[in-house]
C-alpha positions, 0 to 999 in steps of 0.5 A: 660927652663929645668934648671929653672925646676930643680932650681924650683923643688929644692925649696921643696925637696920631692914633685913631679911636680904633687903635686906641681901644685895641687891647695890647698884647704882651710881647716877650723880647727875643733874648728872654723868650725860650729858645729851643736848640737841637743838636740835630734835627735829622737823623738816618737809620741807614738799612734796617732788617725788617725781621731782625730788628725790633723798635729802633730808637733815636734821641734828639737832644735839645738845649734851652738857650733863652732865659725863660723855661722852656715847655714841651706842650706835645709831640706829633709823628707823622706815621703810626710806625713812629711813637715819641716821648720827651721831657715833660718837665720845664727846661731851664736856661742852659739845661738839656732835654730830649725828644726820643723817636721810636721807629717800628720797622715792621710797620714799613717797607722800602725807604722812609722819611718821616717827621716829628713835629715839637710844639713848645713855647719857644720862639719857633712854636713848632720845630720839625725833626726828621727820621729816615732809613730803608726797611729790607 
């Protein structure tokens, strides 16, 4: 049995037994992996009147510039004053999708700078979007 091990190890010189037994991971080359490209990653609402403004909305539009379909897995917001909706279907190569962020100004006072975290199967895995403004 030892001689068999020695013969097997000769198949790939320079590799240790541990390296040979590691499970190989499948790596998708960069150009075929989904890639999300936002037209913008931040938005300023400027001054917002607290009592005269209902929920205000901005759409962050993106394009899949990769070869494989892009899937938004989830969108998390940094504050209960934000909510988000997004394209829930696979985005094909060169197609567009959206992340719609709604801000409830009645839950804010003064300046705000909030984050939206977009988790997808793209190269970055998590992309950061920002919304800011001033509630008076």
